[in-house]
matplotlib code that plots the C-alpha trace (Angstrom):
import matplotlib.pyplot as plt

x = [295.8, 292.5, 289.3, 286.6, 283.1, 280.6, 276.9, 275.0, 272.5, 275.1, 277.5, 276.1, 279.2, 279.2, 275.5, 276.0, 279.0, 277.3, 274.4, 276.8, 279.1, 276.3, 275.0, 278.4, 278.8, 275.4, 276.9, 280.3, 281.0, 284.8, 285.5, 283.6, 281.7, 278.7, 276.3, 278.3, 281.6, 279.8, 278.8, 275.3, 274.4, 272.4, 272.7, 275.6, 274.0, 276.4, 276.7, 277.6, 279.9, 277.0, 275.0, 277.9, 277.4, 273.7, 274.4, 277.2, 274.8, 272.0, 274.4, 275.8, 272.4, 271.6, 274.9, 274.3, 277.3, 278.5, 276.8, 277.1, 275.7, 272.4, 271.6, 268.1, 268.3, 269.5, 273.0, 274.5, 277.7, 276.9, 274.1, 272.6, 276.2, 279.4, 280.6, 277.7, 279.8, 283.1, 281.4, 279.5, 282.6, 284.5, 281.7, 281.5, 285.2, 285.2, 282.1, 283.9, 287.0, 284.9, 283.1, 286.5, 287.6, 284.7, 284.6, 288.3, 288.5, 290.5, 289.4, 285.8, 284.4, 281.2, 278.5, 276.3, 272.7, 272.3, 268.9, 268.6, 268.5, 265.5, 264.1, 263.9, 261.4, 257.7, 256.9, 254.8, 257.9, 260.3, 259.1, 259.6, 263.2, 265.5, 267.0, 263.8, 263.7, 264.9, 268.0, 268.6, 268.2, 264.6, 261.3, 258.6, 256.9, 258.3, 261.2, 260.8, 262.7, 266.1, 269.4, 268.0, 265.0, 263.6, 262.5, 261.1, 262.2, 265.8, 267.8, 270.5, 268.2, 268.6, 266.8, 266.9, 268.1, 268.9, 266.4, 264.5, 260.8, 258.9, 256.0, 257.7, 261.2, 262.7, 265.9, 265.1, 266.9, 265.1, 266.9, 264.8, 264.8, 262.3, 262.0, 263.4, 260.6, 260.4, 257.6, 258.7, 257.2, 256.7, 257.7, 256.2, 259.3, 263.1, 265.4, 266.2, 269.5, 268.7, 268.4, 271.7, 273.4, 272.1, 273.5, 276.9, 277.1, 275.4, 276.7, 280.2, 280.6, 280.9, 279.1, 278.4, 277.6, 275.7, 276.9, 273.5, 270.3, 269.6, 272.9, 273.4, 276.0, 276.5, 276.6, 273.1, 271.7, 272.9, 272.0, 268.5, 267.5, 267.4, 266.5, 268.3, 266.6, 264.2, 261.3, 262.8, 260.7, 263.4, 265.8, 268.3, 269.8, 266.9, 264.3, 265.8, 265.5, 261.9, 261.0, 262.3, 260.6, 260.2, 263.5, 265.3, 263.4, 264.8, 268.3, 269.0, 268.6, 271.8, 269.7, 268.6, 271.5, 270.0, 271.5, 275.0, 273.9, 272.3, 275.2, 277.8, 275.9, 275.9, 279.7, 280.0, 278.1, 280.4, 283.4, 281.9, 281.4, 285.1, 286.2, 284.5, 285.1, 288.2, 288.7, 287.1, 285.8, 284.2, 284.4, 288.2, 289.6, 289.9, 286.5, 284.7, 281.6, 282.4, 280.8, 283.1, 282.8, 282.4, 285.6, 288.3, 290.5, 288.0, 287.9, 285.0, 282.8, 283.1, 282.1, 283.6, 287.2, 289.7, 291.0, 291.3, 290.2, 289.3, 287.3, 290.6, 291.7, 288.5, 288.9, 291.0, 290.9, 291.8, 294.5, 291.9, 288.9, 287.5, 284.1, 283.4, 281.7, 281.1, 278.5]
y = [147.3, 149.0, 147.3, 149.2, 149.2, 149.2, 150.1, 146.8, 147.7, 148.2, 145.4, 141.9, 140.1, 142.0, 141.4, 137.6, 137.4, 139.4, 136.9, 134.0, 135.4, 136.3, 132.7, 131.3, 133.5, 132.2, 128.7, 129.7, 128.5, 128.3, 130.4, 128.2, 131.3, 130.7, 132.9, 132.2, 133.3, 136.6, 137.1, 135.7, 133.3, 130.0, 127.5, 127.9, 128.3, 128.3, 131.7, 131.9, 134.7, 136.4, 136.3, 137.7, 141.0, 140.9, 140.4, 143.0, 145.6, 144.8, 144.9, 148.3, 149.8, 148.7, 150.1, 153.7, 156.0, 157.1, 154.6, 156.7, 160.0, 161.6, 160.7, 161.9, 161.3, 157.7, 158.0, 154.5, 152.9, 153.1, 155.5, 158.9, 160.3, 161.2, 157.7, 156.6, 156.9, 155.5, 152.7, 151.5, 152.0, 149.6, 147.1, 147.3, 146.8, 143.7, 142.3, 143.0, 141.2, 138.2, 138.1, 138.1, 135.2, 132.9, 133.9, 133.4, 136.6, 139.5, 141.8, 141.7, 145.1, 145.4, 146.9, 149.8, 150.6, 154.2, 154.5, 158.2, 157.3, 155.1, 157.9, 160.1, 157.7, 158.0, 156.3, 153.6, 152.7, 152.5, 149.2, 147.7, 148.7, 146.0, 145.6, 143.8, 141.2, 137.6, 138.7, 141.4, 140.6, 139.3, 141.1, 142.1, 140.2, 136.9, 136.6, 133.3, 134.0, 135.5, 134.8, 135.1, 133.0, 130.9, 127.4, 125.6, 122.2, 123.3, 123.9, 125.5, 128.2, 131.7, 132.1, 134.3, 132.7, 135.7, 138.6, 141.2, 140.4, 143.0, 143.1, 142.8, 144.1, 141.0, 139.5, 136.1, 132.9, 130.5, 127.3, 126.4, 130.0, 131.9, 133.9, 137.4, 139.9, 143.1, 145.7, 147.8, 151.3, 151.6, 155.2, 157.5, 157.7, 157.0, 160.0, 161.8, 162.8, 166.5, 165.8, 163.9, 166.7, 169.3, 167.3, 167.0, 170.6, 172.6, 170.9, 172.3, 170.8, 167.1, 167.2, 169.6, 169.8, 167.9, 165.2, 163.4, 163.1, 166.8, 168.2, 170.2, 168.9, 166.5, 163.3, 163.9, 164.9, 161.8, 159.6, 161.1, 162.6, 166.1, 167.1, 169.4, 171.4, 171.3, 170.8, 167.8, 165.3, 162.7, 161.4, 159.8, 156.7, 156.4, 156.8, 153.9, 151.6, 152.6, 152.4, 148.8, 148.0, 144.5, 143.2, 146.4, 148.1, 146.7, 146.6, 143.3, 145.0, 143.5, 140.3, 141.8, 142.0, 145.2, 146.7, 146.5, 148.0, 150.9, 151.5, 151.2, 154.0, 156.0, 155.5, 156.6, 159.8, 160.4, 159.9, 162.5, 164.9, 164.5, 165.0, 168.4, 169.5, 167.6, 164.5, 166.2, 164.7, 166.0, 165.8, 166.1, 164.1, 167.2, 168.8, 169.8, 167.7, 165.3, 161.9, 159.0, 156.5, 159.1, 161.1, 161.0, 158.5, 156.4, 152.7, 151.6, 149.1, 145.6, 142.1, 140.5, 141.6, 142.4, 145.4, 148.8, 150.7, 154.4, 156.9, 158.6, 155.4, 155.3, 158.8, 157.7, 154.2, 155.0, 152.3, 149.7, 150.6, 153.3, 153.8, 153.6, 157.0, 159.6, 161.5]
z = [52.8, 53.4, 52.4, 50.6, 52.1, 49.2, 48.7, 49.2, 46.5, 43.8, 44.7, 44.0, 45.3, 48.6, 49.1, 48.5, 50.8, 53.6, 53.7, 53.6, 56.2, 58.7, 58.5, 59.1, 62.2, 63.4, 63.3, 64.6, 68.2, 67.9, 70.9, 73.3, 74.7, 76.9, 78.8, 81.9, 80.4, 79.5, 83.1, 83.2, 86.0, 85.7, 83.0, 80.6, 77.1, 74.1, 72.3, 68.7, 67.4, 65.9, 69.1, 71.1, 69.3, 70.0, 73.8, 73.8, 72.4, 74.8, 77.8, 76.7, 76.3, 79.9, 81.4, 82.5, 82.2, 84.6, 86.9, 90.1, 88.9, 87.9, 84.3, 83.5, 79.8, 80.0, 78.7, 78.4, 77.4, 73.7, 73.1, 74.1, 74.5, 72.7, 72.4, 70.2, 66.9, 68.1, 70.0, 67.0, 64.7, 67.0, 66.9, 63.1, 62.8, 64.9, 63.1, 59.7, 60.9, 62.0, 58.6, 56.9, 59.1, 58.4, 54.7, 54.4, 52.5, 54.0, 51.2, 52.2, 53.2, 55.3, 53.0, 53.9, 53.0, 51.8, 53.4, 52.5, 48.8, 49.6, 51.8, 48.7, 47.2, 47.8, 51.2, 49.5, 47.4, 50.2, 51.5, 48.0, 47.8, 46.3, 49.8, 51.0, 48.3, 48.3, 46.5, 49.1, 52.8, 52.8, 53.5, 55.9, 58.8, 60.0, 57.6, 55.7, 52.5, 51.5, 53.1, 56.7, 56.2, 59.2, 58.6, 61.7, 60.2, 59.6, 62.7, 60.6, 59.3, 60.5, 63.8, 66.9, 70.2, 72.3, 72.1, 74.0, 74.2, 72.2, 74.7, 78.1, 77.4, 79.1, 77.8, 76.5, 75.6, 73.3, 72.4, 69.3, 68.2, 66.3, 63.0, 62.6, 62.7, 60.6, 60.4, 57.5, 57.3, 61.1, 60.7, 58.1, 56.0, 55.9, 56.3, 53.0, 51.4, 52.1, 55.8, 55.8, 53.8, 56.3, 59.2, 57.6, 56.4, 59.2, 62.3, 63.0, 66.5, 67.2, 70.5, 73.4, 77.1, 78.7, 76.3, 76.2, 74.1, 74.6, 73.4, 70.2, 67.7, 64.9, 67.0, 68.4, 65.1, 63.3, 66.3, 65.9, 69.3, 67.8, 64.3, 61.8, 60.5, 63.5, 61.2, 59.4, 61.3, 60.8, 63.4, 61.0, 62.7, 65.2, 62.5, 60.5, 63.5, 64.0, 60.3, 60.0, 63.3, 64.8, 66.1, 65.1, 67.9, 71.2, 72.7, 70.9, 67.5, 66.1, 65.7, 62.4, 59.9, 58.7, 61.9, 60.4, 57.1, 58.9, 61.2, 58.4, 56.6, 59.9, 60.1, 56.4, 57.3, 60.2, 57.9, 55.5, 58.4, 59.5, 55.9, 56.0, 59.6, 60.8, 63.1, 66.1, 69.2, 72.4, 75.4, 76.0, 78.9, 81.1, 80.2, 83.4, 83.9, 81.1, 81.8, 82.5, 79.7, 76.9, 77.1, 74.4, 76.1, 78.0, 77.3, 75.0, 76.8, 75.3, 76.0, 72.9, 73.3, 76.1, 74.0, 75.8, 72.7, 73.1, 71.0, 70.1, 68.4, 66.3, 64.7, 61.8, 60.4, 56.8, 56.9, 57.7, 55.5, 53.2, 51.6, 47.9, 48.2, 50.9, 48.8]

ax = plt.figure().add_subplot(projection="3d")
ax.plot(x, y, z, "-o")
ax.set_aspect("equal")
plt.show()
């Protein structure tokens, strides 16, 4: 039976369970995964289930695709190319299944944050949205309240162990861990509902040649490298990362649970687009010049599963989940 993914700001139970489940995954080492089993050398540090997703995302962002060809716009295994939406859909699905496992609740649906609804507010009011309160997911700066609060005297409190240093860009491991950092309002404004509606309605192609951050099409508009309309000044998904700032900025952005709420909303927007335009994907396997790693039947890069999942398998998951609204 398909689960329903709800709006986190209108579903108190989903909001409470999301916070509880994330904290359980931070303390879940059942798989015995270490940095060595993930392919890193040196000392074998334990990696929680939550942190496996953080590392997976970081590695994907640093895996150029294809690896042996010119790639001036930095297309990687999860971003700046056609696979952006199915890659993150696969990641969300695995994260949702793990939340269901630790919560012992197979009806739990990963919630989304409709950031465009907040984007319709005055910019000064966006930072005081209910999402950033203690009853939401905590607030600005070094997060010290809410479900993901850091307490230096409590080793079980939410803390970052694997992260990309915000100054040097280096991938770091910190055994004691540190607080989650947000810098809300780092962009002028969140995207608006009008900008999302334009992306869904006006973009009739999923993607196009050269299948990178300069290509016209829905994928690139919703990822945020090009704007629609061109004067919108809002890069949708990218803009949300920048607006939250802090640990949502680097390749280890899944350290902030807001990452999943953002991407669940992006996935919802993709589902709305497919409802209007069909379950389309480009490039096809035989498309001349199509980059390896982004074609319809290429395997999605993954560190957290041995599955050989493809974009084609991510186009219709109605038997697994639906959204409470695509509006």
